[in-house]
N, C-alpha and C positions, 0 to 999 in steps of 0.2 A: 022801331028805334034801334040803332046800333051803338056800340061803345064809342065809335069815332064821331058820332053825332052829338054826344053829350056836351053841354056847355053850362057854365055856372049861371045862376039866376041873374037877371038884369039888375045892375047896380051893386051886386055883392062883391065884386072885385074892382079895385082901382089900381092904376099904375103907380109904382113906387116913385119917390122923388129922385130926380137926378141931381145930386148935390154937387155944388161947386162948379156950375156951368154958366157963370156970369150973373151980374146983378139983375138982369132982366128976368131971370128965372125965379127971383124971390128967394133964392137960396145960394147965392154966389159968395165970393170972397172967402169968408171964414167957414162957409158951409155948415152953419148951425153949431159950430164948436166954440164960439166965443173967441176972445183974444187971449193969447198966451196960456201958460199953465200946462200941467201934465196931460190933461185930457184933450188939449188942442193938438197935440203932437201925433204923428202917425205911429202906429204900433203901440198905442197907449192902453191896451187891454189890461195890463197889469197881471200880477200873479194872483192865483186864488188865495184868499185870506190876507192879502196885503192891505195894511191899514196906514199907508203913508209914512212908514218908518216907525210908527208906534208898535210896541210889542203886540203881535197878533193874539187874538182871543184864545186860539188853540194852544198857544204857548204860555199864556198867563194862567190857564186853569191847571190845577194839579192832576197828575195821573192817578187813577184809582184802580186797584185790583190787577188781576192777571187773567188773560184768556189764553188757554192752551190751544195751540193750533192742531194738535194731534189727537184731541179727544174724539171719541166716537159717540154718536147718538144712538143708544140702544133702546128699543121699545120693549117695555116690560109688561107681561100679562101673567095673571095668577093661574095656578094649576086647576083651580075650580072651574074656570071658564072652558076648559077642554072637555067638559061633560056634554057639550052640544054635539060632539062627534059620535058616530056609531062605534060599537064595540069592535075592536080589531082594526080600526081605520089607521091609515098613515097620515099623520098631521105634519105638514110642512108649511112654509111661509105662504105659498100660494093658496093652500087650503084655509089658512087663517084669514087671508084677505077675502076669500070667497064667502066665508061665514060672517064677515064683518067684525071680527075680533081685532084685526089690525088694518088700519086704513093705509098707512105709509110706513113700511118697515125700516126706512132710513138706513142706518149702518148695520142693522141686525135686530134679532128678536131674542129676548131672554125670558125663560119661564121661571116664575117665582113660586114658592111653596105655600102660599096662603090658600086655605080652603081644602076641601077633600076631593079626590079623584075617585070615580066609581067605575071607570071602564078601562079595559086593557087597550093601550094605544102604543103605536110606534111614532114617537115624536122626533122630528128632524128640524132643529133650529140651531142658532149660533151659540147660545149659552144657557146654562141651567144653574139655579141655586142648588146647594147640596140637598136641602129638604125636598125640593121639587123633583130632582133626579131620583131620590130615594122613594118617593111616593109613586112615581111612574113604574119603577122597577119592581116595587113590592106587589103590584097587581099583575105582574107578568109581562109588562110592556117593555119598550126599549127607549132609552134616552140617547139619541144619536146626535153628535155635534157635526154640523155641516161646515 
């Protein structure tokens, strides 16, 4: 069987109605639109949210809160999780993904200072808390901002 020989199953497809093709077709004259009114006219799709002149729902409801468009979504992990790396390793975002500590880095990764670090590491991420950077440097490692 070839792609060109594929056909839908018998009876699964039917031809669409040809509206407005005479009264013998069973759908002539008003073509299923009824008599008069907004929906009988051509181009009567209407605007999204239009409620016949009534104040639309999206304008009746109060606005709540504020959503800043310029915020960045930073993924935070604690310094204690970095103990899974070998001593002297270079820890960057790719290495964090490989170890499963970060699944989606979004707009960046920040290291927080919760927990204890036991290994000397060179960490290369977007941000550090002050305590996290201090803990990394105290063991002889480097906290580099990418």
